[in-house]
N, C-alpha and C positions, 0 to 999 in steps of 0.2 A: 753865504750859501753853503749849506752842508754838502760835502762831497757824497757821490753815490757809492756806497760801500756795502759790504756783506751784512753789516749789522742793521741796516735800515729796512724796516718792514717785517711782515710775518714770514716765517719759514714755511715752505711748501711741504706738504705731506704730513704735517703734524696738526694737532688740535682736534676740536670736536666736529669740524666741518666735513670730515671724510665719510660720506654716506655709504660707500662700498664696504668699508671695514665694519661699519655698524650692522649692515645687512648680513654680512657673513657671520658675524658673531651671533646675531639673532637666529639665523638658520641652524648654526651648530648647536645652539641651546635646545632647539626643537627637533633635532635629528634623532630618529630611531632606526636601528638596523632593520633590514628587510625581514629577517627571520622573526624579530619581535613583533612587527606589524602583522605578519602572516599568522603567528601564534595567537595574537589577541583577536584578530578579526574572525578567525576560524571557530572561535568559541561563541560567537554572537548568533542570535536567532535570525532567520531569513528576513523577516520584516525589517529589522534594524539594518541588515546588510544592504537591502534594496534602497533604503534611505541614504546610506553612506556612499552609494555610487556617485553622488553629486559632489562629494568632498574634493576629489581630484581625479585626474585621468589614470594615475597609477593604481588607485584603489578600484576604480571601475574595471580596469583590465584584469586585475588580480582576482576579483570576485567571479569572473567567468572562466578562469583557467582550470583545466581538468584536475590538476594536482590539488588545487585549493578546494574545489568542489568535493573531491574524495576525502580530504582531511576534515572538512566541515561535516560531512555526513558521518564519518567515524566518531567524531566527538558528539554529534547530535544523537547517535545511537547509544553511546555510552552514558550520556546524561539521562536517556530515557529510562534507564534501569532504576533511577531514583524517583522519577516522576514521569509517567507515561501520558501520551496523547492518544485519544481514541477517535477513530472515524466510525460513526454509527449510521448504517443504512436502514431505513424503515419505509413503510408505506402509510400514508395518512389515512386515518379512519374514514373521514368524510369525503375528501377529494379523490382518494385512491392514488394520489401522486407519490412518486418516489421522493424521499427526503434524505439528504446527506447532511450530517451534523458533525461538528468537532467538539470533543469533550476533553477538557484538561482538569481533572479532579484537583481541588474541590470546586472549581468554577462551574458556571452554568453552561448548558448546551448552547452552541452557536450554530445556526443553520448556515450551510455553505451554498454558494452559487454553483450549481452542478452543471457540467457540460452535457450530461446525458438527457435526452428528451424524457421529461418526467411523466408524460402520458402514455408511454409504451407499457404494455401489459406486465412485463417482467424485466428485472435488472439484477444481474449478479455482480459481485465484487471479488476481484482477484488481487492478491498482494497485501500490502505494498511491497515493492522491490525498489531499493535505492530511491525511495521517496515518491515513486510513481505508482498510481493505482489504476487498475484496468477495470472498466465497466463494460458489460456486454449484455446482449439479449439472447436468451436460450430459445429453442433447443439446439440451434446450429452455430452458436458463437457469432452472431451478427451484430452490427453496430458497435464493433470493438472501439472503445474510446480510452486512450491513454491520457491520464490526468495528473498533474502535479498540483495538489491543493495549496501548498505553501507559496508557490510561484504564480498560482492562479492562471495556468496555461494548460492547454490540452491539444490532442490531435485525434481525429477520427480516422481509423485505419481503413484503407480500401481493401476489401476482401480479395482473396485469390480467385482464380477461375475454377478451382476445384469445387465440385458440388457433391453432396451426399447421394449415395445410390439407394434408391427406394428398394426396400426389402433386405438390404444388407446392413446399412448404417441406421442406428436408432437414436443417437444423440452425438453432439460434439462437446468434448471437455476441453476447457481452456486453462492454461497455466502461463506463468511468467518466469523468466530466468535473467540473470545478468552476467555478461562476460566481462570480468574485470580486466582481462588482458587487452581486449579491444575497446573497452569502455562502451559497450553495446548492450542495450536493453532488448530482450528477445521475448516474443509472444509465441506460444505453442498452441496449436489447435489439433485435437485428435478426433477423427471420425471413428466412433466406437462400433465394434461388431459384436455379435453374439458369441456365446461360449463355444458353440459347435461350428463356427464359421471356418471354412478352409482358407479364407482370404485374410491376410494380416491387417491390422489397423492402419488406416491412412493417417500419416503424421506430417504436418507442415509447420514451418517456422518463419516468423516475420522478424526482420532485423530493422531496428530504428536507424541504424547507421547507413544501410543501403536503401531503406524504404521499400524492400521487396520481400515477397514470400518465396520460400524454397521448400520443395518436398524432400523429406528426410528418408533415408533408407531404413526399412524395418521389415523383419521377417517373423516377428512375434505376434501371437494372438492373445490379447488380454481383455478382460471384461471390466468396464468401468461403469459405476452407477451414478457418479457425481458429475455435475456440470463444470466443476472447478477442481484444480489440484487441491490435495488435502493440507499441504503445508509447503512453505518456502523458507529454507534456512540458508543464510549467507548466499543468496542468489541462486539456489538450487531447488527446483520444485520436486515434490514427492506425490505419488498417487498410491492409494490402497486399491488393489485390483484383485480379481479372481482369474486364475490361469489353469487351463486343463493340463493334466499330465496322465501318465499311465495308471495312476492310482485314483484318478477322479478329478476333482476340482479343489484347489487349495488357494488360500489367501497369500498374496505376494505383495511386497512393497517394490514399487518401480521408482527409480531415480533417473533424472535426466542429467547425463554427463555433458556439461557445457563445452568443455574442450574438444571432445570427440563428436559432439552433436548427435548423440545416440542414447537410447534408454538401456539401463542395466537393471537386473533383478537383484533384490536384497531380501534377506529372510524377514519374516513377520513373527510377532509373538504368538500368533494363533488366536483363536477365539476362546478367551478365558472367561470373560464376563459379558454382560448384556450389551454394553456400550463401549465404543472405542473412539478416541479423538486424537488426531495427530496435531502437535503444536511445536512451535519454536520456543524453546526454553533456554535462555542464556546462550544463544547461538549453538544449541544442540537440538537434534531431532528427538522429541519425546512422544510417548504414547500415554494418554490418560485412559485408564481401564476401570470401569465401575458398573455396578448394578443399580437399577432404578428402584430404590426403596428408602424408607424413612431414615434408618441408621446407615446412611451412605458412606462408604469408605472408598477413596479413589487411589488406585495404584498408579504410580508414576514410573514409567520405564524409559530408559535412555539408550540410544543406539550409538555404539562405538564402532568405528571402521575395523578395528582389530578384534575386539572381544565380542562384538555383536550386541544383542539386547541384554540388559540387566536391570532389575528393579531398583530404582534409586531410593524411593521411600513410599510410604503409604500414609495418607492423611484422611481425616474425617472433617465433616463440615458441621457448623453449629446451626444450620438452617436447612430447610427442605427446598430443593431446587428441582425444576422440571427439565432443564436443558442447559448444557454448557455451551456458551457462545464463543469462547476463545480463552487464550492464556497469554498474558503479557510476558515479555522477555525477562522481566525481573522475577517471575514466578507467580505473580498474582493471577488469580482465576476470575473469569467473568461468567456468571451463571444467571439464569432467569427462572423465576417460579411460575406457577400456573396462573397467577394473577397479573403477570406482565411486569413485575418488579425486577430490575436488573441489579445484581450484586457484584461489587468489586471486592474480593476477599483475599486475605493472606492465608495460604494453605498451611503454613507452618504454625502460626498462632491460632488458626481457625477463627479469626476475627474479621468482621465486615468493615472495610475501610470506607466505602461509599455505597449508596444505593439510590436509584432514581427510577422513574416510570416514564414510559414512552407512549404517546398517543398514536399507536400503530396497530395494524391488523395482526391477528394471530399468526405466528410463524414467519413474519416478514422482517424480523429484527436481525441484523448482521453487525458484528462488532469486529474491527480489525485494529491491531496495534500499529501506530503510525509514528515514524521519525521523519521530520521535515528535511528537505534536500533542495539544493540549488540546481540539480541536474535537469537539463533540457536537451532536446534534440531537434533536428530540422523539421520544419512544417508545423510547429506548435503555434497555437493562436491564443490570445487572451480570452478568458471565460467572461462572457457578457453577464452583467447583473440581471437577475430575474426580476422583471418588472412586477411590482405589487399589483398594479391594475390588471395585468395580463393573468396573474394567478386568480384574482377574483372573478374575472370574466370567464376563465376556463372552468372554475368551480360552479358558476351559475349555469353554464352550458351543460355540464355534466348532470346537474340536478334536473334541468329541463328535459334532457334526452331520456333520463330514467323515467320521468313522469310520462313522457310521450310514448315510450315503449310499453309501459304498464297501463296505458289508457286513461291516465289521470289528466286533469286540465293542465296545460303547459303554456309557458310564456313564449314558446317558439312560434314565430310567424312564418308560415310557409307561403311562397309566392304563388 
């Protein structure tokens, strides 16, 4: 009988049977530093990131962190300069409904599920700011709806108790701003007064962080003709206004100071040509100045906080256009001719990159440059899919009502 000794049997702790050691080795092979994971994920589109939430708890938490959302939006905006996404608002010729579409050139238009009631008579678009688009109903800025198209979520903002004063206010102008220090999206609503009014404009601000409206101090009287702010650059809104002084009335540029929550006056280039259009061009405020004629030449002016306005360049176009709809941040211009054809063109080479037509009513087309974002705030809800059958039923009802009002035979059965 062999004695029990040290050499009898297998030694513990050695061999292939140690599963813990194998797992640790496998995990070390798959390990990436947090900074690398952050860097990779922040470069992905929103749709992919939403799918990646199921990969692990760490990724799910990371995607909703404010610093990750900010980094993702910065990279999304920088990528936009090479290839832009457009949100196009229009009204359908037949149904008269509002239609919101996404266009990624050279892909085809994709109709979006809109949170705004499509049967309301008017809809204006403000923004986007940090990936959020504001939709509202004029003339008093009602039904304010804040919408993130990429995340497919929205919130309808409850209006303040302030009401326009009959005989004093004639419209409300709406703008958006973003407070990067507080990570807060702001909505501004200005009750506009006439040029000779002794009462200053009523200005109020909605904070998505607090969910409340606040009246802002203002002692200035300025005349606004537009329902929306003229441009938003790096979260700061601008309005072109008229302001009375001892020499009469002059054009002034108004900027909202987000930190001080007050408006400040800036110089304007003055009325040089027939048309002027404020745009965000490569994160700078620019003014497009042109005359409406065949051999159109567009002057591009840039505002510098130190040197003021200076003309950057002047460009011509190789086609006749009726209206400028917008300007992308990479410098491309969006214009429309009198036949409803929309052009996306490079002003430097004077070449047309893309062109498309919309089945929309005259004057109803709005185009905004869009960068997708993960940004959300409290109270947002998922956008419900617009039921196809509901659209068809509403279209039939509209036709029947028109026939009924014009005395034609209608399919409406009255009780």
